[in-house]
C-alpha positions, 0 to 999 in steps of 0.5 A: 895225943889222940886215938883213932880206929883203923881197919886192917884185913886178916893178912895185914893183921898177921903181918903186924903181929909178926912184926913184918908190917910197920907202914900203911898207905891210905888214899888221900881224899878230897884234895883241893887245888889250893891245898898245896905243899912243897915236895923235894924229890931226888934227881940223877944229876943233883941232890934234888929238886923242889916243886910246889904241887897244887894237888898234893895234900898238906902233911897236917891234914892226915885224918888218921893223926900225926906222930905220937897219936895212937891207932887201935886196930879194927879187925874181923872178930866175934865175942867169945862167951864164957861157958859158965852160963853168965852170958846165955842171954846174949846172941853174940854171933854177927853182933851189931851195936844193939847186941854188943850193948847187951854184953856184960861190962865185965866181958867187954875185953879183947880176951873175950873175943875171937879174932879171925886173923888168928883162927885158921879153921873155917868151922866158925860162922857169924863173924862180925865185920871189922867196921863193927869192932868196938874199942874194947874188943881191939887187941892191937894198939899202934903208935904213929911214928911218922906221916908223909904223903907221896904218890902210890907208885913211888914206893921203895923196895924197903917201904914195900917190905915195911908194908908186909911184902917179902921176896918170892917167885911167880908173876906168871913165870915160876922161876922169876924172882919177885921183890917186895916192890914187885908184889906190892901192886898185887897186894894193893889191888886185892884191897882197892880193886883193879886199876887202883895201882895204875891210877897212882893216887896220892897216899898218906904213908903212915909209919907205926910201931906196936905198943 
């Protein structure tokens, strides 16, 4: 079993904590022509068709791991110094690695941290970016239960729900009902930018449970 860090924004962290998110999709990088795999896709006329896709990545190359491996969530945060004067020599706002090393060992626990996803007020400043979160500050550990690859646009409605989307209304028409799969493209482009949905990349589909 291996353990790796994975970044989520505040909205997705809240979805994980609420039990609404049990999947994540991450873009496959460095797909090579000789790194092919077999894909079986359903058709309308028979049970399915199997084709060899040369630009699709093999399952066992997922950089985030395989079933049984653990992921610890990196999120925006800041250390929360005790108020008893035992941490006065540490400048903890906007901590980087050099400052984090000054934190006494006994305070290197997630309970001595404030996590942006759980803090509604805008009064606090100096948040530390998720990329700088060390393992000890993480409050969420996930176990990978399945890994597969697919084209981004092939996401099903059930999978969109597992990504944290839900039913709603909008889309330029207030009375229009939106399914989770209707809303997922917007969520995706909020993270990856305009045009990232229509480019339809290969993605790792990582299913997980919180432990």
